[in-house]
C-alpha positions in Angstrom: 94.5 107.7 120.5 96.3 108.5 123.8 98.8 105.9 125.2 97.5 104.5 128.6 100.9 105.3 130.3 104.2 107.0 129.6 106.3 105.3 127.1 109.7 103.8 128.1 112.8 104.6 126.0 115.0 101.5 125.2 117.7 100.5 122.6 117.1 98.0 120.2 119.5 94.9 120.2 117.8 92.7 117.5 114.3 91.8 116.3 113.6 88.0 115.4 110.9 85.4 114.9 108.8 88.3 113.8 107.1 89.0 117.2 110.1 89.2 119.5 112.6 92.1 120.1 115.5 92.0 122.6 116.0 95.7 124.1 118.2 97.4 126.6 116.2 99.4 129.2 117.5 102.5 130.6 118.8 100.7 133.7 121.0 98.6 131.5 119.1 95.5 131.7 118.3 93.4 128.6 114.9 92.1 128.2 112.7 90.6 125.4 109.8 92.7 124.2 106.6 91.7 122.1 106.9 93.1 118.6 103.2 93.7 117.5 104.1 93.7 113.7 104.2 90.5 111.4 105.8 92.3 108.5 109.5 92.7 107.4 109.8 96.0 109.0 112.6 97.2 106.5 114.4 100.1 107.8 113.0 99.8 111.4 115.1 97.1 112.9 118.7 98.4 112.9 120.7 97.3 116.1 121.1 100.5 118.3 118.0 102.1 117.2 116.0 104.1 119.9 112.7 102.5 120.4 109.7 103.3 123.0 107.8 100.7 124.8 104.6 100.3 126.7 104.0 97.8 129.4 103.1 94.4 127.8 99.6 92.9 128.3 100.7 89.4 127.6 103.5 87.0 128.7 106.3 89.6 127.9 106.8 92.7 130.1 107.1 95.2 127.5 105.5 95.8 124.0 107.2 97.8 121.3 105.4 100.9 120.0 107.5 103.4 118.3 110.9 103.6 116.6 113.0 106.8 116.0 114.5 107.6 112.8 116.4 110.8 111.8 113.4 112.0 110.1 111.0 111.3 113.2 109.1 108.8 115.0 107.3 105.9 113.3 104.6 103.7 114.8 105.2 99.9 114.3 102.2 98.5 116.1 99.9 97.2 113.3 97.0 97.0 115.8 96.8 100.8 116.0 95.5 101.8 112.6 91.9 100.2 113.1 91.7 102.2 116.3 92.7 105.3 114.8 90.3 105.0 112.0 87.5 104.2 114.4 88.1 107.4 116.3 88.4 109.4 113.1 85.0 107.9 111.9 83.3 108.7 115.2 84.5 112.3 114.9 83.5 112.6 111.4 87.3 113.4 110.6 87.6 111.7 107.4 85.6 113.7 104.8 85.8 111.0 102.0 83.8 108.7 104.7 81.5 111.3 106.3 77.9 111.1 106.7 77.1 107.5 107.4 74.6 106.9 110.4 76.0 103.4 111.3 79.6 102.2 111.8 80.1 98.6 112.2 83.5 96.5 112.7 84.6 93.3 111.7 81.6 92.3 109.4 81.8 89.1 107.5 82.1 89.5 103.7 83.6 88.0 100.8 85.2 84.6 101.0 86.0 83.8 104.8 87.0 87.6 105.2 85.9 90.2 107.5 85.8 94.0 106.5 87.5 96.3 108.9 84.5 98.8 108.7 81.2 98.8 107.1 79.4 102.1 107.0 75.8 102.3 106.4 72.8 104.7 106.3 71.7 108.0 104.8 70.0 106.3 101.8 73.5 105.7 100.3 75.0 102.2 99.3 77.0 100.5 102.1 80.8 101.3 102.1 83.1 98.6 102.7 86.4 100.0 104.2 89.6 98.0 104.5 92.4 99.4 106.5 96.1 98.8 105.9 99.1 99.8 108.0 101.9 101.5 106.6 105.5 102.2 107.9 107.9 101.7 105.0 110.0 104.6 104.1 112.8 104.1 101.6 113.2 107.5 99.9 112.6 111.1 100.9 109.0 112.1 101.2 107.7 108.8 100.2 105.9 106.1 102.1 105.1 102.7 100.5 103.1 99.6 101.0 103.6 96.6 101.3 107.0 95.8 102.8 106.6 92.1 101.9 104.5 89.8 100.0 100.8 90.0 101.1 98.6 87.5 99.4 95.9 88.2 101.9 96.1 91.9 100.8 95.7 91.0 97.3 92.7 89.0 98.2 91.1 91.9 100.1 91.4 94.0 96.9 89.5 91.3 94.7 86.8 91.2 97.4 86.3 94.8 97.5 86.1 94.8 93.7 83.2 92.3 94.2 81.5 94.6 96.4 81.6 97.4 93.9 80.3 95.0 91.2 77.4 94.2 93.7 76.3 97.8 94.2 78.2 98.8 97.0 81.0 101.2 97.7 84.4 99.8 98.4 87.5 101.8 100.0 90.9 100.9 100.6 92.4 103.3 103.4 96.2 103.4 104.1 97.1 104.5 107.6 100.6 105.9 107.4 102.1 105.8 111.0 104.4 108.8 110.6 104.2 112.4 109.7 107.3 113.3 107.7 106.1 112.1 104.1 103.5 113.8 101.9 103.4 111.1 99.2 102.4 107.5 99.2 103.0 104.8 96.6 102.7 101.0 96.2 106.1 99.0 96.5 105.6 96.9 93.5 109.2 95.6 93.6 108.3 93.9 96.9 105.1 92.5 95.8 104.2 92.8 92.0 100.9 90.8 92.4 99.7 93.2 95.0 100.3 96.2 92.6 98.6 94.5 89.8 95.6 93.8 92.3 95.6 97.3 93.3 95.5 98.5 89.7 92.7 96.2 88.7 90.7 97.2 91.8 91.0 100.9 91.1 89.8 100.1 87.5 86.8 98.1 89.1 85.8 101.2 91.1 87.5 100.7 94.5 88.6 103.9 96.1 91.9 104.5 97.7 93.0 106.9 100.2 96.1 107.4 102.3 96.4 109.3 105.5 99.3 110.0 107.7 99.5 110.3 111.4 100.6 112.6 114.2 103.1 110.4 116.1 104.5 111.5 119.4 105.2 109.9 122.8 101.8 110.8 124.1 99.8 109.0 121.5 98.8 108.9 117.6 96.2 110.7 115.6 94.9 110.4 112.1 96.0 113.6 110.5 96.2 114.6 106.7 95.4 113.0 103.3 98.5 112.0 101.2 99.2 111.9 97.5 98.8 108.5 96.1 101.3 108.0 93.3 101.1 105.2 90.7 104.4 104.5 89.5 
């Protein structure tokens, strides 16, 4: 996924009300940018952080896309993972999900839910693929999910388990918007209920994979599988 235009560097003043961030542009002016991320964004909102913006498409003139940490760049836009997975599926670049003839998006399933991707064809059971965005890093070489309580995420795990029970295939795919960690784990201290739901889903036959991303100022690309640690 290549950005439509060059990113603009800015300095973060503060992030607030989840979707707003005050930043200082290179010319010294302070503006409010859209923050396309409803999560806690732990470790990513320190005042003075170097951030990168794209022109906004709504009421605000700018939209926050990347943040720079000592280890490297991190993508914060939670809308990006589905685009990255769609591109990777079209290129047959996710070996665990290769060989399907039809790729459908946002298909209703479960209880008032929509699956991110439904893969069909080749005489195989349909594969229900749920995608989650990851950007939490609290220790070296370890990305984690979630960074806050996600009852909706736990509900998705229960619904994926039901798809396995009905004869389908179910996959939880974690997209880690950074490239400096090789391991992934569940942050059970932030959401014990999600960790319990994840373990129950695994026992029920739900598959789980985590992939990191190449992140630079030109764009993002799904890259390598990561080790998933249960701890």
